C-alpha positions as CSV (number, residue, x, y, z in Angstrom):
1,X,-6.2,2.5,-40.4
2,X,-2.9,0.9,-39.1
3,X,-2.8,-0.5,-35.4
4,X,-0.8,0.7,-32.5
5,X,2.2,-0.2,-31.8
6,X,3.3,-0.9,-28.4
7,X,6.4,0.5,-29.2
8,X,5.3,4.0,-30.7
9,X,3.0,4.3,-26.6
10,X,6.4,3.3,-25.3
11,X,8.2,5.8,-26.9
12,X,5.3,8.4,-26.5
13,X,5.7,7.8,-22.3
14,X,9.2,8.3,-22.5
15,X,8.7,11.6,-24.2
16,X,6.6,12.3,-21.7
17,X,8.5,11.6,-18.8
18,X,11.4,13.3,-20.4
19,X,9.7,16.9,-20.1
20,X,11.9,19.1,-17.8
21,X,9.0,21.6,-16.3
22,X,12.0,24.0,-15.6
23,X,12.5,24.4,-19.5
24,X,9.9,23.3,-21.0
25,X,7.4,25.6,-19.0
26,X,4.1,25.3,-21.1
27,X,2.2,22.9,-22.7
28,X,3.3,24.3,-26.8
29,X,7.0,23.9,-25.5
30,X,6.1,20.2,-23.6
31,X,3.7,19.2,-26.8
32,X,6.7,20.5,-29.4
33,X,9.3,18.5,-27.2
34,X,7.7,15.0,-27.0
35,X,6.7,15.7,-30.9
36,X,10.5,16.6,-31.4
37,X,11.4,13.1,-29.5
38,X,9.5,11.0,-30.7
39,X,10.3,11.4,-34.2
40,X,13.6,11.3,-33.3
41,X,13.4,7.5,-32.6
42,X,15.2,5.5,-35.0
43,X,13.0,2.7,-34.6
44,X,9.7,4.1,-36.6
45,X,9.3,3.9,-39.9
46,X,9.0,6.8,-42.2
47,X,5.6,6.3,-42.8
48,X,4.6,5.9,-38.8
49,X,6.3,9.0,-38.3
50,X,4.4,11.1,-41.1
51,X,0.9,9.7,-39.3
């Protein structure tokens, strides 16, 4: 199992902070926004994005 990078945790936390509850009203929309935001981060390799 690959080690957890602090940068990944920071990116997830940043995406969670960016969630606008007026736009993403339910948990599914919030999850998709967080996932999309983290996957668009250029600091991660394709291997890390595909985990």
